[in-house]
C-alpha positions, 0 to 999 in steps of 0.5 A, a space after each residue: 904785922 908778922 904771922 907770929 904777932 897776928 897769931 898772938 892777937 888771934 890766940 888772945 882773942 880766943 881766950 878773951 872771947 871764951 872767958 867773956 862768953 863764960 862770964 855772960 853765961 854765968 850772968 844768964 844763969 843767975 838772971 843778972 841785969 848785968 847781962 844787958 849792960 852796955 859793956 856786956 853787949 858791945 865788948 864781945 862784938 869788938 873782940 869777936 870781930 878782931 878774932 874773925 879778922 885775925 883768923 882770915 888774915 892767918 888763913 891768907 898768910 898761911 895759904 890754908 882755907 876752910 873747905 880746902 883743909 879739913 881741920 879748918 872746915 871743922 873749925 868753920 862749922 864748929 864756929 857756926 854751931 857755936 854762934 847759934 848755940 851762944 845766941 840761944 843761950 844768951 838771947 833767943 832761948 825761950 825758957 831758962 832750961 833751953 838757955 842753960 842747955 844751949 850754954 852747956 852745948 856752946 861751951 862744949 863746942 868752944 872746947 871742940 873748936 880749940 881742940 881741933 885747932 891744937 890737934 889740927 885734926 877734925 877727929 881730934 887725932 882719934 
């Protein structure tokens, strides 16, 4: 697969992952039983696996790696924070207020990761 095709797969998964998280977060907010449905539980793992695999492949093809390139390091640590916050928002938060706060912070973290990718700067060009 060419670098450009792989980049398109990656970017498509970024959008699908973000929209899926937003959708599941809205279900969480409304306490919808759809959040526990089989598609809502399995599809995000498939999309996120393709997203992560394409990210690794892009890093290898471009020769740019986290801990060697500052903006990729920022994305890596942002991803870890996003995973923790997303887990608190959709599963592990004990109260609805914790889940809602985690959801908002996870969305902000997602936005930061996308902004770092676009600006290629951990400080967003500031």
